[in-house]
Z-matrix of the N, CA and C atoms (Angstrom, degrees):
N
C 1 1.457
C 2 1.524 1 110.98
N 3 1.318 2 118.58 1 -2.47
C 4 1.459 3 121.11 2 -179.41
C 5 1.516 4 113.28 3 -60.36
N 6 1.342 5 117.52 4 -26.51
C 7 1.456 6 119.37 5 179.64
C 8 1.525 7 110.83 6 -65.08
N 9 1.348 8 118.27 7 -13.06
C 10 1.458 9 121.73 8 -178.82
C 11 1.532 10 112.21 9 -92.15
N 12 1.321 11 117.55 10 -3.05
C 13 1.467 12 119.84 11 -174.28
C 14 1.515 13 111.98 12 -70.28
N 15 1.326 14 115.03 13 144.73
C 16 1.453 15 123.51 14 173.80
C 17 1.526 16 105.10 15 -141.99
N 18 1.320 17 115.95 16 96.36
C 19 1.469 18 120.78 17 -172.63
C 20 1.525 19 112.94 18 -61.41
N 21 1.331 20 116.77 19 -22.55
C 22 1.471 21 119.52 20 178.64
C 23 1.524 22 111.27 21 -66.75
N 24 1.333 23 116.96 22 -28.58
C 25 1.464 24 120.70 23 -178.10
C 26 1.524 25 113.61 24 -90.20
N 27 1.325 26 117.29 25 -11.85
C 28 1.469 27 120.23 26 -176.19
C 29 1.537 28 113.04 27 -55.74
N 30 1.348 29 119.97 28 -46.34
C 31 1.471 30 118.39 29 178.39
C 32 1.537 31 112.62 30 -60.79
N 33 1.342 32 116.88 31 -37.44
C 34 1.473 33 119.88 32 177.45
C 35 1.519 34 110.50 33 -63.55
N 36 1.322 35 116.84 34 -42.88
C 37 1.461 36 121.32 35 179.75
C 38 1.531 37 110.51 36 -62.52
N 39 1.322 38 116.73 37 -41.36
C 40 1.470 39 120.40 38 178.81
C 41 1.529 40 110.90 39 -62.84
N 42 1.320 41 116.80 40 -41.22
C 43 1.467 42 120.85 41 177.96
C 44 1.519 43 110.68 42 -64.18
N 45 1.326 44 116.84 43 -42.92
C 46 1.463 45 120.48 44 178.62
C 47 1.525 46 111.60 45 -63.68
N 48 1.335 47 117.78 46 -36.83
C 49 1.472 48 120.85 47 177.06
C 50 1.525 49 110.76 48 -63.18
N 51 1.315 50 115.71 49 -37.44
C 52 1.469 51 119.91 50 -178.63
C 53 1.527 52 112.16 51 -76.76
N 54 1.331 53 116.45 52 -18.26
C 55 1.466 54 120.77 53 -175.34
C 56 1.526 55 111.32 54 -126.90
N 57 1.323 56 115.96 55 48.17
C 58 1.464 57 119.64 56 -179.20
C 59 1.534 58 110.14 57 -63.13
N 60 1.329 59 114.82 58 150.85
C 61 1.462 60 119.24 59 174.91
C 62 1.528 61 108.76 60 -69.84
N 63 1.307 62 116.38 61 166.76
C 64 1.462 63 121.11 62 178.32
C 65 1.532 64 110.19 63 -58.91
N 66 1.329 65 116.75 64 -41.10
C 67 1.461 66 120.64 65 -179.07
C 68 1.526 67 111.39 66 -69.06
N 69 1.329 68 117.65 67 -38.98
C 70 1.472 69 120.61 68 176.50
C 71 1.526 70 110.49 69 -62.88
N 72 1.334 71 117.04 70 -43.14
C 73 1.473 72 120.73 71 178.53
C 74 1.532 73 110.18 72 -61.31
N 75 1.333 74 116.24 73 -43.72
C 76 1.463 75 120.61 74 -179.11
C 77 1.533 76 110.39 75 -60.48
N 78 1.337 77 116.99 76 -49.95
C 79 1.466 78 119.82 77 -179.71
C 80 1.522 79 111.08 78 -63.36
N 81 1.322 80 117.32 79 -40.13
C 82 1.463 81 120.87 80 -178.17
C 83 1.527 82 111.87 81 -68.17
N 84 1.319 83 116.23 82 -57.30
C 85 1.468 84 119.68 83 -172.17
C 86 1.524 85 113.51 84 -76.21
N 87 1.326 86 117.52 85 -27.18
C 88 1.450 87 120.18 86 -175.64
C 89 1.524 88 113.90 87 -101.44
N 90 1.357 89 116.81 88 0.42
C 91 1.457 90 117.86 89 179.33
C 92 1.529 91 112.89 90 -150.69
N 93 1.323 92 118.40 91 -69.24
C 94 1.471 93 121.36 92 -170.56
C 95 1.522 94 113.55 93 -59.86
N 96 1.316 95 117.27 94 -40.84
C 97 1.470 96 121.36 95 -177.40
C 98 1.525 97 111.86 96 -63.45
N 99 1.314 98 116.91 97 -25.31
C 100 1.463 99 121.57 98 -175.84
C 101 1.518 100 114.00 99 -93.55
N 102 1.327 101 117.23 100 -2.87
C 103 1.465 102 119.85 101 179.73
C 104 1.531 103 110.43 102 -73.79
N 105 1.332 104 117.34 103 156.47
C 106 1.468 105 120.09 104 -178.89
C 107 1.532 106 113.60 105 -80.28
N 108 1.312 107 117.94 106 10.90
C 109 1.466 108 122.51 107 174.69
C 110 1.528 109 107.98 108 -121.45
N 111 1.321 110 115.94 109 159.10
C 112 1.460 111 120.36 110 -177.06
C 113 1.517 112 111.36 111 -87.10
N 114 1.308 113 115.51 112 126.41
C 115 1.456 114 123.05 113 169.36
C 116 1.523 115 107.51 114 -113.00
N 117 1.315 116 116.01 115 144.38
C 118 1.459 117 121.82 116 175.78
C 119 1.514 118 108.46 117 -110.44
N 120 1.335 119 115.38 118 140.72
C 121 1.457 120 120.75 119 176.19
C 122 1.516 121 109.01 120 -92.46
N 123 1.331 122 115.83 121 142.66
C 124 1.459 123 122.11 122 175.45
C 125 1.525 124 111.19 123 45.88
N 126 1.309 125 115.09 124 60.17
C 127 1.467 126 123.60 125 -176.83
C 128 1.524 127 110.49 126 -86.07
N 129 1.332 128 115.96 127 129.97
C 130 1.457 129 121.23 128 175.56
C 131 1.523 130 109.04 129 -79.60
N 132 1.330 131 115.28 130 124.14
C 133 1.463 132 121.92 131 173.69
C 134 1.524 133 105.88 132 -128.09
N 135 1.319 134 115.20 133 100.72
C 136 1.470 135 123.14 134 -175.83
C 137 1.531 136 110.86 135 53.57
N 138 1.321 137 118.59 136 -113.68
C 139 1.467 138 120.92 137 -175.80
C 140 1.520 139 113.36 138 -94.73
N 141 1.318 140 116.80 139 13.72
C 142 1.459 141 120.86 140 -177.03
C 143 1.532 142 110.57 141 -127.04
N 144 1.313 143 114.68 142 154.69
C 145 1.460 144 122.27 143 169.86
C 146 1.517 145 105.52 144 -117.00
N 147 1.331 146 116.44 145 115.76
C 148 1.465 147 120.07 146 179.96
C 149 1.524 148 108.59 147 -95.49
N 150 1.319 149 116.46 148 151.50
C 151 1.462 150 120.50 149 -176.55
C 152 1.527 151 111.66 150 -62.87
N 153 1.335 152 116.45 151 -50.61
C 154 1.467 153 121.09 152 -179.89
C 155 1.523 154 109.12 153 -140.98
N 156 1.335 155 115.97 154 144.78
C 157 1.461 156 120.65 155 -177.91
C 158 1.523 157 110.26 156 -142.33
N 159 1.332 158 115.77 157 134.20
C 160 1.465 159 122.36 158 175.06
C 161 1.526 160 107.92 159 -122.75
N 162 1.336 161 116.78 160 111.28
C 163 1.470 162 121.63 161 -178.35
C 164 1.527 163 111.42 162 -65.39
N 165 1.319 164 117.23 163 -39.50
C 166 1.470 165 120.45 164 -175.98
C 167 1.523 166 111.79 165 -56.18
N 168 1.314 167 116.93 166 -38.12
C 169 1.461 168 121.16 167 -178.03
C 170 1.530 169 112.73 168 -109.00
N 171 1.329 170 118.00 169 9.07
C 172 1.470 171 122.48 170 -177.99
C 173 1.528 172 110.07 171 47.83
N 174 1.326 173 114.82 172 50.91
C 175 1.460 174 121.79 173 -170.05
C 176 1.524 175 110.79 174 -119.12
N 177 1.324 176 115.23 175 129.57
C 178 1.459 177 122.88 176 175.28
C 179 1.524 178 107.38 177 -114.78
N 180 1.326 179 116.51 178 133.53
C 181 1.462 180 121.02 179 176.65
C 182 1.523 181 107.76 180 -120.05
N 183 1.317 182 114.79 181 126.01
C 184 1.459 183 121.48 182 179.75
C 185 1.522 184 109.27 183 -118.24
N 186 1.328 185 116.62 184 135.00
C 187 1.455 186 121.88 185 174.04
C 188 1.526 187 107.54 186 -107.97
N 189 1.314 188 115.66 187 127.64
C 190 1.453 189 120.81 188 -171.32
C 191 1.524 190 112.80 189 -111.31
N 192 1.338 191 113.93 190 125.14
C 193 1.450 192 121.23 191 171.27
C 194 1.519 193 109.62 192 -87.30
N 195 1.310 194 116.61 193 -175.41
C 196 1.469 195 121.72 194 -173.09
C 197 1.527 196 113.91 195 -59.90
N 198 1.336 197 118.21 196 -31.54
C 199 1.467 198 120.72 197 -178.14
C 200 1.527 199 111.81 198 -62.49
N 201 1.318 200 117.57 199 -22.54
C 202 1.466 201 121.28 200 -179.74
C 203 1.526 202 112.53 201 -75.11
N 204 1.331 203 116.80 202 -11.26
C 205 1.464 204 121.01 203 -178.31
C 206 1.528 205 112.34 204 -104.43
N 207 1.318 206 116.74 205 4.66
C 208 1.460 207 121.57 206 173.08
C 209 1.523 208 107.49 207 -88.65
N 210 1.329 209 117.28 208 158.35
C 211 1.476 210 121.76 209 -174.78
C 212 1.521 211 112.62 210 -50.69
N 213 1.324 212 117.48 211 -48.72
C 214 1.468 213 121.04 212 -178.09
C 215 1.531 214 110.89 213 -64.18
N 216 1.318 215 116.92 214 -41.73
C 217 1.467 216 120.91 215 178.77
C 218 1.510 217 112.32 216 -64.19
N 219 1.323 218 116.39 217 -40.46
C 220 1.468 219 120.79 218 179.14
C 221 1.522 220 109.93 219 -62.63
N 222 1.335 221 116.98 220 -44.20
C 223 1.471 222 121.09 221 -179.97
C 224 1.527 223 110.86 222 -63.22
N 225 1.334 224 116.98 223 -46.94
C 226 1.462 225 120.70 224 -179.93
C 227 1.520 226 111.57 225 -61.77
N 228 1.334 227 116.91 226 -42.10
C 229 1.468 228 120.77 227 -179.94
C 230 1.524 229 111.06 228 -64.87
N 231 1.326 230 116.55 229 -36.68
C 232 1.472 231 120.66 230 178.85
C 233 1.527 232 110.39 231 -63.57
N 234 1.317 233 116.54 232 -45.65
C 235 1.466 234 121.26 233 178.98
C 236 1.522 235 109.94 234 -63.27
N 237 1.304 236 115.97 235 -45.82
C 238 1.466 237 122.42 236 -179.91
C 239 1.530 238 110.73 237 -61.22
N 240 1.333 239 116.67 238 -48.46
C 241 1.469 240 120.83 239 -178.74
C 242 1.521 241 110.97 240 -63.05
N 243 1.326 242 117.13 241 -42.17
C 244 1.466 243 120.17 242 178.45
C 245 1.530 244 110.65 243 -60.79
N 246 1.324 245 116.18 244 -42.42
C 247 1.465 246 119.91 245 178.69
C 248 1.526 247 110.70 246 -63.06
N 249 1.322 248 117.38 247 -48.86
C 250 1.469 249 121.03 248 -178.93
C 251 1.525 250 111.00 249 -61.91
N 252 1.319 251 116.39 250 -39.56
C 253 1.473 252 120.25 251 177.58
C 254 1.524 253 110.94 252 -65.13
N 255 1.345 254 117.17 253 -33.01
C 256 1.471 255 120.16 254 178.55
C 257 1.524 256 111.36 255 -66.05
N 258 1.332 257 116.76 256 -19.13
C 259 1.466 258 121.90 257 176.86
C 260 1.535 259 111.31 258 -88.70
N 261 1.318 260 116.13 259 1.63
C 262 1.459 261 120.55 260 -179.57
C 263 1.517 262 113.59 261 87.70
N 264 1.321 263 117.11 262 15.18
C 265 1.455 264 121.47 263 -178.89
C 266 1.526 265 110.87 264 -94.59
N 267 1.314 266 116.24 265 145.68
C 268 1.459 267 122.45 266 172.12
C 269 1.517 268 107.13 267 -94.93
N 270 1.316 269 117.16 268 130.19
C 271 1.461 270 121.80 269 -179.01
C 272 1.526 271 108.85 270 -110.47
N 273 1.324 272 115.36 271 122.02
C 274 1.464 273 121.81 272 175.40
C 275 1.524 274 107.52 273 -109.51
N 276 1.311 275 116.37 274 129.72
C 277 1.466 276 121.28 275 179.12
C 278 1.523 277 109.99 276 -118.89
N 279 1.312 278 115.17 277 134.61
C 280 1.461 279 121.71 278 176.46
C 281 1.522 280 107.91 279 -133.27
N 282 1.302 281 115.60 280 143.00
C 283 1.463 282 119.01 281 176.67
C 284 1.533 283 108.88 282 -79.51
N 285 1.311 284 115.15 283 158.28
C 286 1.470 285 119.06 284 174.78
C 287 1.522 286 110.11 285 -59.27
N 288 1.325 287 116.78 286 -34.00
C 289 1.459 288 120.94 287 178.06
C 290 1.534 289 110.67 288 -63.61
N 291 1.344 290 117.17 289 -38.27
C 292 1.470 291 120.49 290 175.58
C 293 1.525 292 110.58 291 -58.25
N 294 1.323 293 116.03 292 -43.58
C 295 1.474 294 120.36 293 179.69
C 296 1.523 295 109.80 294 -64.28
N 297 1.328 296 116.69 295 -42.78
C 298 1.469 297 120.96 296 -177.67
C 299 1.525 298 113.21 297 -69.59
N 300 1.334 299 116.54 298 -39.41
C 301 1.467 300 119.95 299 -170.41
C 302 1.526 301 114.28 300 -106.48
N 303 1.340 302 117.91 301 -24.86
C 304 1.465 303 121.19 302 -174.10
C 305 1.528 304 111.34 303 -132.92
N 306 1.314 305 117.01 304 42.80
C 307 1.460 306 121.59 305 -173.71
C 308 1.528 307 111.69 306 -54.82
N 309 1.308 308 116.80 307 -45.86
C 310 1.468 309 120.74 308 -178.44
C 311 1.532 310 110.67 309 -59.54
N 312 1.326 311 117.64 310 -42.44
C 313 1.471 312 121.61 311 179.81
C 314 1.530 313 111.12 312 -65.92
N 315 1.332 314 117.10 313 -38.28
C 316 1.468 315 120.98 314 176.85
C 317 1.525 316 109.19 315 -61.86
N 318 1.318 317 117.04 316 -46.34
C 319 1.469 318 121.21 317 -179.54
C 320 1.524 319 110.76 318 -61.40
N 321 1.317 320 116.88 319 -43.27
C 322 1.467 321 120.56 320 178.38
C 323 1.523 322 111.18 321 -62.69
N 324 1.338 323 116.85 322 -40.53
C 325 1.458 324 120.34 323 179.57
C 326 1.528 325 110.66 324 -64.61
N 327 1.316 326 116.97 325 -42.34
C 328 1.471 327 120.21 326 177.85
C 329 1.530 328 109.45 327 -60.43
N 330 1.318 329 117.14 328 -46.75
C 331 1.473 330 120.49 329 179.14
C 332 1.522 331 112.09 330 -60.25
N 333 1.315 332 117.61 331 -32.67
C 334 1.463 333 120.78 332 179.93
C 335 1.522 334 112.02 333 -66.74
N 336 1.327 335 117.45 334 -18.36
C 337 1.481 336 122.61 335 177.82
C 338 1.528 337 111.90 336 -96.89
N 339 1.323 338 115.91 337 9.31
C 340 1.457 339 121.45 338 179.83
C 341 1.529 340 107.74 339 -123.65
N 342 1.343 341 116.87 340 82.73
C 343 1.466 342 119.06 341 -175.53
C 344 1.521 343 112.63 342 -59.76
N 345 1.324 344 114.30 343 143.53
C 346 1.473 345 120.11 344 176.82
C 347 1.516 346 109.16 345 -70.91
N 348 1.339 347 116.09 346 146.25
C 349 1.471 348 118.34 347 176.71
C 350 1.525 349 110.41 348 -64.25
N 351 1.299 350 115.61 349 142.64
C 352 1.473 351 121.11 350 178.27
C 353 1.536 352 108.62 351 -79.68
N 354 1.303 353 115.97 352 145.54
C 355 1.438 354 116.68 353 174.85
C 356 1.459 355 111.34 354 147.00
């Protein structure tokens, strides 16, 4: 994953990790951190910082506040998602409201994108 590094964004990512939103903290501490696979918070992938990233499943999880539903936010997210998908990554997006009101369903959906090992 080193080919995705952008050292210019590392300080921004560190600041974002220290100042997670309430919904990011909830998803991290109450679900992702406890999974048997490694997720990274505020992971730098080239020119982007994604909220959560799991290398094992090539999975990006984004939590969206209200700015993501305005015209400019929608356009930026589309460009970003297309780029991440071009790298072979799956992008899952959930609204902050989903985290607040349907946390269990969000967790189940994330698990559905993490296939169990065969054997």
